[in-house]
N, C-alpha and C positions, 0 to 999 in steps of 0.2 A: 626165304620162304619155302618149305618144304615140296619137293617134286609129288608126295603122296596128297598135300592137301590140295594142289593146283589139280590132280588126275580126279580126285576127290567131288572138287567143285566142277569140274567139266560133266563128270558123271551126275550130279545133281543139277546140273542144267535139264536132263531129261526128263525130268519132272516135269515139265512142261510140256512136253510132247506124249508122255506117258499116263500122265493123271488128269483127271476130270475137272474137280472141285477144287477150289483154294486151297482146303485145309489135306485134300490128298496129294495136293503138289508139295506143300509145306512137310508136312509129314515127309516126304522121300528125300526134299532137299535137307532136311535136318538129319535125318538117318543116315544118308550117303557121307556129310560133312562130320557128323559125331563118331562114323566108322573109324577115322582116323585117329582119334583120342589125342587129338591135338586142342580141340575145342572146349571149352567149357560153356554150358548156356546157362542164364539167369535162373534161379529156383522158381521164380515166379513166371516161368515161360508158358507154361501153359495156361495161366491167368491173360496172358494177351490175347490181341485180337489177332483174325488170320491177316488183317492187312499190315499191321505192326510183323508180323511175323514174317511175311512176305519179304517187308522191307529191308530189315535186319539180313534176313538169309541172302538178300540177292547182293546187298551189299558186300557180303563176305564175297560170293561167287565174284563179283564185280572186280574187286580188288585182287583176289589170286587171277582173276583173267587179265586184269593188266599188269601185273607182275611178270606172269608167263611170258606178255608180248615183250614186255622190256629185255627180257632174258635172251630174245632169238637174235 
């Protein structure tokens, strides 16, 4: 996994602290992960509920966190 994606995942986690609403948190996380240019979001992303978006984003972040810990 790319160091860029790992770093973006760490920055994306700050959304939980910096943002207030679930939508703002999800938008922040997506923006940080999307900035890597390494992820594709489904065409129907905007149609998903905020809960579903959060679940998917958090899984990507957790996966990258797990991989980082394995490499330490």
